[in-house]
Backbone as JSON, one array per atom type, in Angstrom:
{
  "sequence": "XXXXXXXXXXXXXXXXXXXXXXXXXXXXXXXXXXXXXXXXXXXXXXXXXXXXXXXXXXXXXXXXXXXXXXXXXXXXXXXXXXXXXXXXXXXXXXXXXXXXX",
  "N": [[-181.67, 90.14, 11.72], [-180.53, 86.76, 12.23], [-182.67, 84.22, 13.39], [-181.19, 82.35, 14.83], [-179.23, 83.28, 15.9], [-179.89, 85.32, 17.74], [-180.81, 84.18, 20.35], [-178.3, 83.39, 21.45], [-176.93, 85.66, 21.43], [-178.46, 86.82, 23.42], [-177.83, 85.24, 25.66], [-175.26, 85.86, 25.81], [-175.37, 88.27, 26.59], [-176.72, 88.33, 29.19], [-174.67, 87.13, 30.47], [-173.14, 89.19, 31.64], [-174.63, 89.71, 33.94], [-177.82, 89.86, 35.59], [-180.72, 91.51, 34.01], [-182.95, 93.84, 32.65], [-185.29, 93.48, 29.57], [-184.62, 95.81, 27.97], [-182.25, 96.38, 28.89], [-180.76, 94.08, 28.11], [-180.87, 94.6, 25.24], [-179.52, 96.97, 25.05], [-176.78, 95.99, 26.09], [-176.13, 94.26, 24.05], [-175.82, 96.19, 21.51], [-174.1, 97.89, 22.65], [-171.69, 96.3, 23.35], [-171.1, 95.64, 20.75], [-170.28, 97.48, 19.44], [-172.2, 99.11, 18.31], [-172.8, 97.6, 15.9], [-174.6, 95.53, 15.66], [-178.07, 95.28, 16.32], [-181.0, 94.14, 18.36], [-184.15, 93.42, 17.62], [-187.04, 94.41, 19.19], [-189.41, 92.64, 19.24], [-187.98, 90.1, 18.53], [-186.19, 90.04, 20.69], [-187.94, 89.82, 22.94], [-189.16, 87.13, 22.41], [-187.31, 85.56, 22.27], [-186.11, 85.73, 24.91], [-188.48, 84.94, 26.63], [-188.75, 82.23, 25.26], [-186.31, 80.99, 26.19], [-186.53, 81.5, 28.81], [-188.57, 79.49, 29.32], [-187.19, 77.24, 28.47], [-185.52, 76.98, 30.7], [-182.99, 78.09, 30.64], [-182.91, 80.93, 31.23], [-183.66, 82.66, 34.23], [-186.53, 84.64, 35.61], [-187.76, 87.61, 37.29], [-189.83, 90.01, 38.76], [-188.97, 93.57, 39.19], [-187.57, 96.9, 39.86], [-186.58, 98.92, 37.54], [-183.98, 101.45, 36.58], [-185.34, 104.12, 36.48], [-187.51, 103.6, 37.96], [-189.37, 102.17, 37.11], [-191.76, 99.28, 36.88], [-190.31, 96.08, 35.87], [-189.21, 93.05, 34.05], [-186.72, 91.29, 35.39], [-183.7, 89.4, 33.86], [-181.82, 86.52, 34.38], [-178.91, 84.51, 33.7], [-179.39, 80.88, 34.32], [-177.91, 78.08, 35.57], [-177.84, 76.1, 33.85], [-178.25, 77.66, 31.81], [-175.63, 79.04, 31.49], [-174.1, 77.1, 30.92], [-175.05, 76.42, 28.36], [-174.53, 78.72, 26.99], [-171.65, 78.59, 27.02], [-171.37, 76.26, 25.19], [-172.62, 76.78, 22.89], [-171.42, 79.42, 22.07], [-168.76, 78.24, 21.65], [-169.33, 76.57, 19.16], [-170.37, 78.66, 17.51], [-168.12, 79.99, 17.04], [-166.77, 78.33, 15.95], [-168.02, 77.8, 13.62], [-167.93, 80.47, 12.41], [-165.26, 80.86, 11.98], [-165.01, 78.8, 9.84], [-166.38, 79.88, 7.85], [-165.08, 82.24, 7.3], [-162.73, 81.32, 6.4], [-163.7, 80.09, 3.79], [-164.41, 82.48, 2.9], [-161.92, 83.73, 2.42]],
  "CA": [[-180.77, 89.1, 11.98], [-180.68, 85.38, 12.09], [-183.31, 83.81, 14.7], [-180.39, 81.53, 15.44], [-178.38, 84.27, 16.71], [-180.45, 86.09, 18.82], [-180.51, 83.63, 21.76], [-176.93, 83.37, 21.45], [-176.74, 87.14, 21.96], [-179.16, 87.31, 24.59], [-177.23, 84.72, 26.5], [-173.99, 86.6, 25.98], [-175.49, 89.9, 27.05], [-176.96, 88.14, 30.34], [-173.32, 86.84, 31.22], [-172.59, 90.17, 32.53], [-175.5, 89.91, 35.11], [-179.16, 90.14, 35.48], [-180.96, 92.95, 33.46], [-184.23, 93.75, 31.83], [-184.89, 93.45, 28.25], [-184.02, 96.86, 27.53], [-180.63, 96.39, 29.36], [-180.29, 93.29, 27.07], [-180.49, 95.09, 23.98], [-178.38, 97.93, 25.33], [-175.49, 95.49, 25.99], [-175.89, 93.95, 22.8], [-175.69, 97.19, 21.01], [-172.7, 98.37, 23.13], [-170.74, 95.37, 23.09], [-170.93, 95.33, 19.17], [-169.83, 98.87, 19.04], [-173.49, 99.51, 17.52], [-172.91, 96.96, 14.72], [-175.85, 94.61, 16.13], [-179.42, 95.67, 17.22], [-181.8, 93.15, 18.29], [-185.56, 94.04, 17.4], [-187.89, 94.15, 20.47], [-190.3, 91.37, 19.13], [-187.29, 89.06, 18.49], [-185.48, 89.9, 21.75], [-188.95, 89.16, 24.22], [-189.61, 85.92, 21.99], [-185.92, 84.83, 22.69], [-186.31, 85.73, 26.4], [-189.35, 83.79, 26.86], [-188.31, 80.71, 24.88], [-184.88, 80.79, 27.05], [-187.06, 81.01, 30.17], [-189.29, 78.02, 29.08], [-186.27, 76.22, 28.32], [-184.76, 76.98, 31.9], [-181.95, 78.57, 30.64], [-182.92, 82.18, 32.16], [-184.78, 83.02, 35.28], [-186.94, 85.98, 35.66], [-188.36, 87.96, 38.34], [-190.19, 91.44, 38.76], [-188.31, 94.34, 39.81], [-188.0, 98.17, 39.35], [-185.72, 99.62, 36.69], [-183.35, 102.42, 37.14], [-186.14, 104.9, 36.35], [-188.52, 103.03, 39.01], [-190.57, 101.41, 36.31], [-191.68, 97.87, 36.89], [-189.68, 95.45, 34.75], [-188.82, 91.61, 34.4], [-185.27, 91.28, 35.29], [-183.67, 88.26, 33.47], [-180.54, 86.11, 34.69], [-178.54, 83.15, 33.35], [-179.15, 79.76, 35.21], [-176.7, 77.15, 35.54], [-177.84, 75.65, 32.51], [-178.05, 78.85, 30.7], [-174.22, 79.54, 31.35], [-173.52, 75.9, 29.88], [-175.6, 76.37, 26.81], [-173.78, 79.95, 26.22], [-170.21, 78.23, 26.5], [-171.52, 75.34, 24.28], [-173.22, 77.66, 21.63], [-170.27, 80.31, 21.65], [-167.67, 77.46, 20.87], [-170.2, 76.28, 17.93], [-170.64, 79.93, 16.78], [-166.78, 80.5, 16.83], [-165.97, 77.31, 14.76], [-168.79, 78.18, 12.23], [-167.48, 81.83, 11.98], [-164.01, 80.49, 11.32], [-165.18, 78.11, 8.59], [-166.93, 80.71, 6.83], [-164.17, 83.13, 7.1], [-161.67, 80.56, 5.59], [-164.13, 79.9, 2.78], [-164.49, 83.93, 2.07], [-160.49, 84.08, 2.31]],
  "C": [[-181.37, 87.71, 12.26], [-181.35, 84.84, 13.45], [-182.26, 83.09, 15.41], [-179.42, 82.37, 16.54], [-178.62, 84.96, 17.64], [-180.38, 85.57, 20.09], [-179.19, 83.63, 22.05], [-176.64, 84.91, 22.07], [-177.26, 87.64, 23.17], [-178.59, 86.66, 25.82], [-176.0, 85.32, 26.9], [-173.99, 87.89, 26.71], [-175.77, 89.82, 28.5], [-175.7, 87.48, 31.01], [-172.79, 87.79, 32.04], [-173.36, 90.45, 33.95], [-176.66, 90.17, 34.7], [-179.36, 91.68, 34.94], [-182.32, 92.71, 33.02], [-184.02, 93.64, 30.49], [-184.23, 94.48, 27.42], [-182.47, 96.82, 27.75], [-180.06, 95.3, 28.36], [-179.82, 93.84, 25.66], [-179.4, 96.19, 24.05], [-177.14, 97.16, 25.06], [-175.15, 94.93, 24.67], [-175.33, 94.89, 21.74], [-174.2, 97.83, 21.39], [-171.7, 97.36, 22.93], [-170.33, 95.11, 21.63], [-170.58, 96.59, 18.6], [-171.05, 99.35, 17.89], [-173.61, 98.85, 16.05], [-174.38, 95.96, 14.77], [-176.92, 95.52, 17.01], [-180.35, 94.66, 16.97], [-183.42, 93.79, 18.42], [-186.35, 93.53, 18.5], [-188.68, 92.89, 20.38], [-189.31, 90.22, 19.08], [-186.35, 89.01, 20.03], [-186.45, 89.36, 22.97], [-189.11, 87.68, 23.45], [-188.36, 85.04, 22.42], [-185.85, 84.8, 24.21], [-187.23, 84.7, 27.01], [-189.03, 82.44, 26.48], [-187.3, 80.1, 26.01], [-185.45, 80.34, 28.04], [-187.82, 79.74, 30.21], [-188.38, 77.13, 29.07], [-185.3, 75.85, 29.89], [-183.29, 77.51, 31.65], [-181.61, 80.26, 31.12], [-183.9, 81.92, 33.1], [-185.18, 84.47, 35.06], [-187.7, 86.49, 36.99], [-188.74, 89.58, 38.21], [-189.25, 92.07, 39.5], [-188.49, 95.72, 39.31], [-186.66, 98.42, 38.69], [-184.93, 100.81, 37.24], [-184.19, 103.81, 37.21], [-187.56, 104.49, 37.17], [-189.88, 102.68, 38.34], [-190.53, 99.92, 36.64], [-191.33, 97.05, 35.46], [-189.23, 94.17, 35.17], [-187.26, 91.7, 34.13], [-184.85, 89.65, 34.84], [-182.23, 88.13, 34.05], [-180.13, 84.68, 34.3], [-178.82, 82.12, 34.58], [-178.03, 79.02, 34.76], [-176.48, 76.49, 33.99], [-177.75, 76.57, 31.47], [-176.57, 78.92, 30.49], [-173.73, 78.17, 30.59], [-173.79, 75.92, 28.61], [-174.81, 77.58, 26.39], [-172.26, 79.37, 26.03], [-170.23, 77.17, 25.29], [-171.93, 76.2, 22.8], [-172.18, 78.67, 21.09], [-169.49, 79.49, 20.94], [-168.23, 77.06, 19.59], [-169.99, 77.34, 17.24], [-169.1, 80.13, 16.27], [-166.15, 79.67, 15.59], [-166.82, 77.71, 13.43], [-167.93, 79.37, 11.8], [-166.03, 81.87, 11.31], [-163.95, 79.65, 10.1], [-165.48, 79.08, 7.67], [-166.05, 81.79, 6.41], [-162.89, 82.44, 6.4], [-162.33, 80.22, 4.34], [-163.96, 81.48, 1.98], [-162.81, 84.32, 1.81], [-159.88, 83.29, 1.23]]
}
């Protein structure tokens, strides 16, 4: 999967609310009906990069199975970036579809 797409998918998955990394991967897989899967390394690199950029915030908590996990959520800047990047992606996808048709 393209490294450009992974951060967008992470932001999109987090738009449904805070979750840990495994939850992000699960949301991507479920929302895409299994068509998209994010590899662990790419996922956590994207999460850490987005956190450094101030687009997601993270804090430690307990997962559903009582394991310690970092939970990530969108910041206000993250929501703004998601809206902008999603609009750009949709324009790009429409342009590619137009060339293929």
